[in-house]
C-alpha positions, -999 to 999 in steps of 0.1 A, spaced: 0 0 0 14 34 -10 20 62 15 -6 84 -1 -33 57 4 -23 52 40 -25 90 45 -59 89 28 -72 63 53 -59 84 82 -76 115 69 -108 95 63 -108 83 99 -101 117 113 -129 131 91 -154 105 104 -144 113 139 -149 151 133 -183 144 117 -194 123 146 -182 149 171 -201 176 152 -232 155 151 -230 149 189 -224 186 195 -255 194 174 -276 173 197 -264 191 229 -287 213 249 -268 245 240 -270 238 202 -307 229 205 -314 262 222 -292 281 197 -310 265 168 -344 273 183 -336 310 191 -313 319 162 -322 293 136 -287 278 133 -261 258 152 -231 273 170 -201 282 149 -180 255 166 -205 228 156 -207 240 120 -168 239 118 -168 203 131 -193 193 105 -175 211 76 -141 197 86 -156 162 89 -171 162 55 -139 177 40 -118 151 57 -141 123 44 -140 136 8 -103 143 9 -95 109 24 -116 90 -2 -100 110 -30 -65 102 -17 -73 66 -14 -88 63 -49 -64 86 -68 -33 82 -45 0 75 -61 1 40 -73 33 20 -71 
């Protein structure tokens, strides 16, 4: 397995962890109140979700198109 594919797997795992963290944060009482009053989640939760999706996409792309040896 090439180093780019291994790095892709690592980035994918980190992306999944960030996405799960963002989802759990969105279910918290503070975020539920924020969503009810303001109509959106807190900035921290949004960044976790964005970073998680970006990590998943980047990891998959590196695994698929990673340098082949």
